[in-house]
N, C-alpha and C positions, 0 to 999 in steps of 0.2 A: 430169374429174379431181376428186379430193376431197382433204381435208386429213387426212393421216395423223397420228394421235395418237402412234403408236409403231409399230415394225416389226410386220408381220402375223405371227401365230403360225402355224407350220407346221400344216396340217390344220385350219385355222380353218373354222368353219361360217358359214352365212348366217343372220342373225337379223333377222326382220321385225317391226316395231312399227307397228301401225295404230291408228287411233282418231280421234275428232272433234277439231276445232280447240280449242286451249286445254287439252288434257288433259295437257300437259307432255311431249309426244313429243320435241320437238327437244332440250330440255335433258337429258332422261333418256337419249336415244339417244347424245348426245355423251359424257356421263359414263360410260355403260355401255361404250362403245367404248374410252374411255381406260383403264378398269379391266381390260378384257379384252386390251388391246393390239391392238384391231381398228381398222378405218377406219370413220368415220361418213360416210354418204352422205345428205345432206339433200335428198330428192326434192321436198319441199314448196317449198324455196327455188328450185328449178329452175322449177316452175310459176309461182311468184311473179315470177320474172324474165321469163318469157314474157308474163305479164299486164302488167307494167310496159312492156315493149317494145311491146305492142299498143296500150296507152294513148298512148304517145308517138307512135306512128305513126298514131294516129287510125283504127285498124282496128276495125270492128264485131265484137262478140263472136260473132255468128252467121254471119260470113263465113268459112266453112271454107277456101275456096281461098286467101284472103289470109292467114289464120292459118298455113296449111301453108307458104306461101312465106316468111312471116316466120320461122318456126321453122327452116327450112332454112338461113337466112342468119345465125342467131345463134350466138354462141360463149358457152357458159355454163361457168364453171369456179369452183373454190374455191381460196382462198389462205390459208395459215396465217400469221398475223402476231402482233405483240405484243397486238393487240386481239382476238385469237381468230380463228376461221375466218371469212373474208370471202367474200362472193359477188360474182363479177365477171361483168358482162354486156358482152360485146364489149370486155373489158379495163377497164371502168369499175366501180369499187366501188359497188354498189347495195345494200349490206347494210341500210342504214336505209331507203332509198327503197322497198324491197319489203315493209316491215312496217307501212305506214299502213293505217287502216281501209278506205280506198277500194280499195287494192290487194288487201286481204284478201278483200273481197266480189267483186271482179273476178276474182280467182284462182279462186274456186269456180266461176264461170261459164266462164272460159276453159279450166280443167282438165277440164271436162266435154266439151269438143269432141274428137271422134274424131281429127281431124288433129293436134292438139297431143299427145294421149296417145300416138299411134303414133310421133310424131317423137321424144318423150323416152323411150319405152319401151325402144328399142334401146340408147340411151345408158346408161340405168339398169342394164340387164342386163349390158352390157359392163363397167361399173364394178364390179359385184358378183359376177360369175360365178366368180371365182377363190376366193371364200370369204374368211373373216376380216373380214367386214363387218357393220355394223349399219345397216339402212335404216329410215327412218320415212316414213309417208305415210297414205294412206287405202285403198290397194289393193295394198300390197306383198305381203301374204300370200295374196291371192286372185288377182291378175293378174300382177304383176311377177315375183314368185318364189313361185308356188304350192307348190313343192317345198322351200321353205326348211326347214331342220332345226328351227329354233326360231321360234315365232310368239307374239307378245303382242298382245292387244287392250286398249289403255290408254284408260280413260275417267275421267270425273268428272262431277258434277252440273252442269247448265247454270249454276246460280247460282255455283258454285265456279269454273267456267271463265271466266265473265264477270268475277268478282272478280280473278282472276289477271291477266287481260288488262288490266283497269282499272289495277291497281297497276303493271304493266309500262309502260303508256303514260304514266301520270302521272310515273313515274320519269324518263322521257325528256322531261318538260316539256310533254306534249301536253294540251290542254284537252278532256278527255272526262268523261263521267259514268258512274257505275256502272250506272245503268239502261240507258244507251246501249250499253255494251260487252256487257252481258248479253243485250240484245235482238239485238245483232249475232251473238253466239254461237248463238242460237236460229235466226236466219235462215241462218247458214252451215250448220248441221246440216241444215236442210230442203233446201237446195240440194245438199249433198253426198249425201244419202240418196236424193234423187229424180232425180238426173241419169241420163241414158240410158246413158252409157258409163262402165264401171267405178265404179259407185256405192259409197259407203262401206258396207261390211258386214264382219261378223266372219267370219274363216276358221273352218271347222268344227273345225280342230285347234289353234286359237289358245288361249293361256292368258289368262284374264281378270284384269285388275288395275284396281280402282277406286281412284284416287289421292285421292279426296275425304277430307280430314282427315288425310292422311299427309304426312310431310315427304319431301323428295327423297331423303334418305338411307334412309328406311324403304322407299321404293319400289325403290330400287337394290338394297338387301339382299334384298327379296322376289324381285326379278328374278333375282338371282344364285342364290338358293335353287332357284327353279323351273328354271333352266337346268341346274343340277347334277342335279335330279331327272329331268328329261327325258333328259339324256345318259346317266344311269345306267340308266334304263329301256330305252334303245335298244341297250345293249350286249348 
């Protein structure tokens, strides 16, 4: 289940937003969904929740059988509250726990496992198949919804993504360095691009947006313009 920002518009389409870590996908997906009156489905948070559960259960990231069993026993849901959309793992609010550097790197490894991807794939498709949704991740437009009507590939330079992550973590009071968060972004890119199952790649029909040097409002406006252009061209 996900957090509805507003009632779904009749005839809503599926909008897929892919891109590397730190490109701004989560924030932009949430805000775009609010503007369109669509539902935001944070697939990245779902994989992070599995990574956290695996760490807590002391399951090795290469143990496919154990990961498959873990996934089958998990309940992952989203709850809208005064603090925004919260991620629940078996009823526990893990919204902050899934955003640590350790879980970020572990997520990239866990999400590459075939058993995990297959387990969550069905749930993601079930959430979005009715349309009127905006989904973000690394394989939404290529694997989860290859027939999505609107696809974006959102990126930014490694230095910019590292800087954004650094500011975000410092704002939460975490003791991190700019060099460390930038290096983490580069490592995450390598893991996501080289994984065997559903690696990060741009869909052939995706619209590219480089958010380096752009404000959130500027990227949102650009997205809305491209959506209108794509819809007009398909009529």
